[in-house]
DRENDO-1510 file (C-alpha; in Angstrom, 1 decimal, always signed):
<recs>
REC; n; res; u; v; w
REC; 1; MET; -31.8; +53.9; +12.1 .
REC; 2; PRO; -33.9; +53.2; +15.2 .
REC; 3; ASP; -33.5; +49.7; +16.7 .
REC; 4; SER; -37.2; +49.1; +16.2 .
REC; 5; THR; -36.9; +49.7; +12.5 .
REC; 6; LEU; -33.9; +47.3; +12.3 .
REC; 7; ASN; -35.8; +44.7; +14.2 .
REC; 8; ASN; -38.7; +44.9; +11.8 .
REC; 9; LEU; -36.4; +44.7; +8.8 .
REC; 10; THR; -34.3; +41.8; +10.1 .
REC; 11; ALA; -37.3; +39.7; +11.3 .
REC; 12; ALA; -37.7; +36.9; +8.8 .
REC; 13; THR; -39.4; +33.5; +8.5 .
REC; 14; THR; -36.9; +30.8; +9.3 .
REC; 15; GLY; -35.3; +29.2; +6.2 .
REC; 16; LEU; -36.9; +31.6; +3.7 .
REC; 17; GLY; -34.0; +34.0; +3.3 .
REC; 18; GLY; -34.6; +37.7; +2.5 .
REC; 19; LEU; -33.1; +40.9; +3.7 .
REC; 20; PHE; -31.1; +41.9; +6.8 .
REC; 21; TYR; -29.3; +45.1; +7.7 .
REC; 22; GLY; -26.0; +45.9; +9.4 .
REC; 23; THR; -24.3; +49.2; +10.4 .
REC; 24; GLN; -20.7; +49.9; +9.7 .
REC; 25; ALA; -19.0; +53.3; +10.1 .
REC; 26; GLY; -22.4; +54.9; +10.6 .
REC; 27; ILE; -23.8; +53.7; +7.3 .
REC; 28; ASP; -26.8; +51.3; +7.1 .
REC; 29; LYS; -26.2; +48.5; +4.6 .
REC; 30; LYS; -28.6; +46.0; +3.2 .
REC; 31; PHE; -27.7; +42.4; +2.6 .
REC; 32; THR; -29.6; +39.6; +0.9 .
REC; 33; SER; -29.5; +35.9; +1.6 .
REC; 34; THR; -30.7; +32.6; +0.0 .
REC; 35; ALA; -32.9; +30.3; +1.9 .
REC; 36; ALA; -29.9; +28.0; +2.7 .
REC; 37; GLY; -27.9; +31.0; +3.9 .
REC; 38; ALA; -30.7; +32.2; +6.1 .
REC; 39; ALA; -31.1; +28.8; +7.7 .
REC; 40; LEU; -27.4; +28.8; +8.5 .
REC; 41; LEU; -27.5; +32.3; +9.9 .
REC; 42; GLU; -30.6; +31.6; +12.0 .
REC; 43; ALA; -29.2; +28.4; +13.4 .
REC; 44; ALA; -29.3; +28.5; +17.2 .
REC; 45; ASN; -26.0; +26.9; +17.8 .
REC; 46; ALA; -23.1; +25.0; +16.2 .
REC; 47; ALA; -25.0; +21.7; +16.2 .
REC; 48; ALA; -27.9; +23.3; +14.3 .
REC; 49; GLN; -25.4; +24.8; +11.8 .
REC; 50; ARG; -23.9; +21.3; +11.2 .
REC; 51; THR; -27.4; +20.0; +10.7 .
REC; 52; ALA; -28.2; +22.8; +8.2 .
REC; 53; MET; -25.0; +22.0; +6.2 .
REC; 54; GLY; -25.5; +18.2; +6.4 .
REC; 55; VAL; -22.2; +17.7; +8.3 .
REC; 56; PRO; -22.0; +14.8; +10.8 .
REC; 57; SER; -22.0; +15.7; +14.4 .
REC; 58; THR; -18.8; +15.6; +16.4 .
REC; 59; THR; -20.3; +12.6; +18.3 .
REC; 60; ASP; -20.6; +10.6; +15.1 .
REC; 61; LEU; -17.1; +11.5; +14.0 .
REC; 62; ASP; -15.6; +10.7; +17.3 .
REC; 63; ALA; -17.3; +7.3; +17.2 .
REC; 64; LYS; -16.0; +6.5; +13.8 .
REC; 65; LEU; -12.7; +8.3; +13.5 .
REC; 66; ASN; -11.6; +9.0; +17.0 .
REC; 67; LEU; -7.9; +9.3; +17.9 .
REC; 68; ALA; -8.0; +6.1; +20.0 .
REC; 69; GLY; -9.4; +4.0; +17.1 .
REC; 70; GLY; -12.8; +3.1; +15.9 .
REC; 71; ALA; -14.8; +1.2; +13.3 .
REC; 72; LEU; -16.2; +2.6; +10.0 .
REC; 73; THR; -19.5; +1.1; +8.8 .
REC; 74; GLY; -19.0; +2.1; +5.2 .
REC; 75; ALA; -16.4; +1.9; +2.4 .
REC; 76; ILE; -13.6; +4.4; +2.1 .
REC; 77; SER; -13.1; +5.7; -1.5 .
REC; 78; MET; -9.6; +6.9; -2.4 .
REC; 79; PRO; -9.0; +8.9; -5.6 .
REC; 80; LEU; -6.5; +7.3; -8.1 .
REC; 81; ALA; -3.0; +8.7; -8.2 .
REC; 82; ALA; -2.0; +10.6; -11.4 .
REC; 83; SER; +1.1; +8.4; -11.8 .
REC; 84; GLU; +3.1; +5.8; -9.9 .
REC; 85; THR; +5.5; +8.4; -8.4 .
REC; 86; LEU; +5.9; +9.0; -4.7 .
REC; 87; ALA; +4.9; +12.7; -5.2 .
REC; 88; ASN; +1.5; +11.6; -6.5 .
REC; 89; ALA; +1.1; +8.9; -3.8 .
REC; 90; ARG; +1.5; +11.7; -1.2 .
REC; 91; ILE; -1.4; +13.5; -2.9 .
REC; 92; ASN; -3.8; +10.7; -3.5 .
REC; 93; GLY; -2.8; +7.8; -1.3 .
REC; 94; ILE; -2.4; +6.5; +2.2 .
REC; 95; CYS; +0.6; +8.0; +3.8 .
REC; 96; PHE; +2.4; +7.0; +7.0 .
REC; 97; GLY; +4.3; +9.5; +9.2 .
REC; 98; THR; +3.8; +12.9; +10.7 .
REC; 99; SER; +3.1; +14.6; +7.4 .
REC; 100; ALA; +1.8; +13.4; +4.0 .
REC; 101; ALA; +4.1; +16.0; +2.3 .
REC; 102; THR; +7.2; +14.3; +3.7 .
REC; 103; SER; +6.0; +10.7; +4.0 .
REC; 104; THR; +8.4; +8.1; +2.6 .
REC; 105; ASN; +6.0; +5.1; +3.1 .
REC; 106; THR; +2.8; +5.2; +1.1 .
REC; 107; ILE; +0.2; +3.0; -0.6 .
REC; 108; SER; -1.5; +4.3; -3.7 .
REC; 109; SER; -3.4; +3.0; -6.8 .
REC; 110; TYR; -2.6; +3.9; -10.4 .
REC; 111; ASN; -3.4; +2.3; -13.8 .
REC; 112; ASN; -5.2; -0.7; -12.2 .
REC; 113; SER; -2.4; -1.5; -9.8 .
REC; 114; PHE; -1.3; -0.9; -6.2 .
REC; 115; HIS; +2.0; +0.8; -5.5 .
REC; 116; PHE; +3.9; +0.4; -2.3 .
REC; 117; TYR; +6.6; +2.8; -1.4 .
REC; 118; THR; +9.0; +2.1; +1.5 .
REC; 119; GLY; +11.9; +4.4; +2.4 .
REC; 120; SER; +11.0; +6.6; -0.7 .
REC; 121; ARG; +11.5; +3.5; -3.0 .
REC; 122; LEU; +8.9; +1.8; -5.1 .
REC; 123; SER; +9.3; -1.5; -3.3 .
REC; 124; MET; +6.3; -3.4; -4.8 .
REC; 125; LEU; +3.7; -3.1; -7.5 .
REC; 126; ASN; +0.7; -5.4; -7.6 .
REC; 127; THR; -1.6; -5.8; -10.6 .
REC; 128; SER; -4.3; -8.4; -11.3 .
REC; 129; VAL; -1.8; -10.7; -13.0 .
REC; 130; GLU; +1.6; -9.7; -11.5 .
REC; 131; LEU; +3.5; -8.9; -8.3 .
REC; 132; GLY; +6.6; -6.8; -9.1 .
REC; 133; LEU; +9.4; -6.2; -6.6 .
REC; 134; HIS; +12.3; -3.8; -6.6 .
REC; 135; PRO; +15.5; -5.7; -7.8 .
REC; 136; ASP; +17.2; -5.1; -4.4 .
REC; 137; ILE; +14.3; -6.8; -2.5 .
REC; 138; LYS; +14.6; -10.4; -1.3 .
REC; 139; ILE; +11.9; -12.6; +0.2 .
REC; 140; GLY; +13.0; -13.9; +3.5 .
REC; 141; TRP; +11.7; -16.5; +6.0 .
REC; 142; ALA; +12.6; -17.1; +9.6 .
REC; 143; ALA; +12.4; -20.3; +11.6 .
REC; 144; HIS; +10.0; -18.6; +14.2 .
REC; 145; SER; +7.2; -16.2; +14.3 .
REC; 146; GLY; +9.4; -13.1; +14.5 .
REC; 147; ALA; +9.3; -12.3; +10.8 .
REC; 148; ASN; +12.0; -9.6; +11.1 .
REC; 149; VAL; +14.5; -11.6; +13.2 .
REC; 150; GLY; +16.6; -14.6; +12.4 .
REC; 151; LYS; +15.8; -15.1; +8.8 .
REC; 152; ASP; +17.7; -18.0; +7.3 .
REC; 153; LEU; +16.1; -18.5; +3.9 .
REC; 154; TYR; +16.3; -15.9; +1.2 .
REC; 155; VAL; +15.0; -15.9; -2.4 .
REC; 156; GLY; +16.0; -13.0; -4.6 .
REC; 157; ARG; +17.1; -11.8; -8.0 .
REC; 158; ALA; +20.8; -12.2; -8.8 .
REC; 159; SER; +20.7; -10.7; -12.3 .
REC; 160; ALA; +18.5; -10.9; -15.4 .
REC; 161; ALA; +16.5; -14.1; -15.3 .
REC; 162; VAL; +18.6; -15.6; -12.5 .
REC; 163; LEU; +16.9; -16.7; -9.2 .
REC; 164; GLN; +19.2; -16.7; -6.2 .
REC; 165; LEU; +18.9; -18.7; -3.0 .
REC; 166; GLY; +20.6; -17.1; +0.0 .
REC; 167; GLU; +22.1; -13.7; +0.8 .
REC; 168; ASN; +25.5; -12.7; -0.4 .
REC; 169; ASN; +28.1; -12.7; +2.3 .
REC; 170; LEU; +31.7; -11.5; +2.4 .
REC; 171; THR; +33.3; -14.6; +3.9 .
REC; 172; THR; +30.7; -17.2; +4.9 .
REC; 173; ALA; +29.1; -19.7; +2.4 .
REC; 174; THR; +25.8; -21.1; +3.5 .
REC; 175; ASN; +24.7; -24.3; +1.6 .
REC; 176; GLN; +21.2; -23.9; +0.0 .
REC; 177; THR; +18.8; -26.8; -0.5 .
REC; 178; ILE; +15.8; -27.3; -2.8 .
REC; 179; LYS; +13.5; -30.1; -1.8 .
REC; 180; ALA; +10.1; -31.6; -2.6 .
REC; 181; HIS; +7.5; -32.1; +0.2 .
REC; 182; ASN; +7.4; -34.8; +2.8 .
REC; 183; VAL; +4.7; -37.5; +2.9 .
REC; 184; THR; +3.7; -38.5; +6.5 .
REC; 185; VAL; +2.7; -42.0; +5.5 .
REC; 186; GLY; +4.0; -43.2; +2.1 .
REC; 187; THR; +6.7; -42.2; -0.4 .
REC; 188; GLY; +8.0; -38.7; -0.4 .
REC; 189; ALA; +7.4; -36.4; -3.4 .
REC; 190; ASN; +9.9; -36.4; -6.3 .
REC; 191; LEU; +11.8; -33.3; -7.2 .
REC; 192; ILE; +11.7; -32.7; -11.0 .
REC; 193; LEU; +13.8; -30.1; -12.8 .
REC; 194; SER; +12.5; -29.6; -16.4 .
REC; 195; GLY; +13.3; -27.5; -19.4 .
REC; 196; GLY; +10.5; -25.8; -21.2 .
REC; 197; THR; +8.6; -27.3; -24.1 .
REC; 198; GLY; +9.0; -25.9; -27.7 .
REC; 199; THR; +7.7; -26.5; -31.2 .
REC; 200; ILE; +11.1; -27.5; -32.5 .
REC; 201; ALA; +12.6; -29.1; -29.4 .
REC; 202; ASN; +12.2; -29.1; -25.6 .
REC; 203; GLY; +14.6; -27.2; -23.5 .
REC; 204; VAL; +17.1; -29.1; -21.4 .
REC; 205; VAL; +18.4; -28.9; -17.8 .
REC; 206; ILE; +21.9; -27.6; -17.7 .
REC; 207; ILE; +23.9; -28.0; -14.5 .
REC; 208; SER; +26.9; -25.6; -14.6 .
REC; 209; ARG; +30.0; -25.1; -12.6 .
REC; 210; LEU; +30.4; -28.8; -11.6 .
REC; 211; PRO; +33.8; -29.8; -10.2 .
REC; 212; THR; +36.0; -31.5; -12.8 .
REC; 213; SER; +37.6; -33.9; -10.4 .
REC; 214; ASN; +36.0; -36.5; -8.1 .
REC; 215; PRO; +34.8; -34.3; -5.1 .
REC; 216; GLY; +33.8; -37.2; -2.8 .
REC; 217; PRO; +30.9; -39.5; -2.2 .
REC; 218; GLY; +27.5; -38.6; -3.5 .
REC; 219; ILE; +28.5; -35.3; -5.2 .
REC; 220; LEU; +27.8; -34.8; -8.9 .
REC; 221; TRP; +30.8; -33.9; -11.0 .
REC; 222; ASN; +31.9; -33.4; -14.6 .
REC; 223; ASN; +34.0; -36.4; -15.6 .
REC; 224; ASP; +35.4; -35.1; -19.0 .
REC; 225; GLY; +32.0; -34.1; -20.2 .
REC; 226; THR; +30.1; -37.0; -18.6 .
REC; 227; PRO; +28.1; -36.4; -15.4 .
REC; 228; ALA; +29.3; -38.7; -12.7 .
REC; 229; ILE; +28.6; -39.3; -9.0 .
REC; 230; GLY; +31.6; -38.9; -6.7 .
REC; 231; THR; +32.9; -41.8; -4.8 .
</recs>
């Protein structure tokens, strides 16, 4: 087919679509296009193609999601995970590491709760009424701002319904203290241990494993079934 004929056939009004021809292996072939397709084909450059497709410019993306950091001006919507498993968190969650497929530290949302995986373990689950922790996790505080160094106070789960102060140790026992708050000017706050209330009777405070002989001044001990203060 002469070039002049092809030029006439392929000349089209921008954005209206229509017919265009191509030649392959000596055979002239006719193609049709929608108006949207024609606008994309007739775009003068990559920027015009992005505009035709409604895609943000690279400048806009660089300003908001550049490798050196940036600030988004709108909300980010994450799809809910299909379950609380790590596998689903890797699909619909925030993953940390070089690859989502192998990430062991993730944050995801499922069943109106947040799930936090660390080291491939579901470390924490947060709902509107509960904060759940893996049984091996302790809450620790340090005496200075380095939260990961020098922790000297631990609160954790020893067993079912047993709260433990301190971290287990092979040979060293570290005394643990529970106290009420100080008052700068006035009398300090009382420390009250109380059993729960009930319709039949209130619960009581039970102090177990007291020494059965006088341990020394100021120490509570079990004197044949009667609480006593050591002397």
